[in-house]
N, C-alpha and C positions, 0 to 999 in steps of 0.2 A: 279742217276747214275754218272752224271758229277762230283758231289761233291766227290764221292768215288774215282774217277779217279784222281782228284787233290790231295786228301789226300794221296793216295798211291804213287803218283808220287813225291810229295814233301818229304814225309818221306823216300822214297827210295833214293832220292838225298842226304838227310841229313845223312842217315846211311852210304852211300858210301863215303861222305866227311870225316866223322869221322873215317872210317876204314882206309883211307889213312894215317891218323895221327898215327895209331897203327902200321902199317907195315913199315913206313919209319922213319929212325932215326931223332931225333931233330937236331943233328949237320948237317945233310945233307940238311934239308929243312929250318931251321931257325925258330926263335920265331915268327916273323911277319906272316909267312905263317900259323902257328898253330893258332894264334889269329884270323886271318881273316877267316880261314876255320871254326873255332868254331863258330864265329859270324854268318857266312853265314848259317851254319847248324841250329843254333838257330832260325834265321829268317825263314828258310824253315819250321821248325817245327811249328812256330807260324802261318805261312800261311796255313799249313795243318790243324791246329786246327780251323782257321777262316773259312775254307771251311765248317765246321760243317757237316761232313759226317754222323754222328749219330743223327742228329737233334739238336735242341736247348736244352742245359742242363742248367736249372735254379738252382742257388745255394740253394734255399729253397726246391727244390725237392730232393736234396741229403740228407737233414736232416731227412726226413720221412722214 
């Protein structure tokens, strides 16, 4: 249950950060903000996947 909460929280934050880039012009916020926001969203998605809300996925199980 807690893993699912962390997964949805981190992915929600990441999507929210990426949506701010879409709705605000680049000239208004600058390139540095876009880069930092993208990297923070990437880290949040990684943290969400590290929470393993769907159990451990082994690469060899994907081949069968």
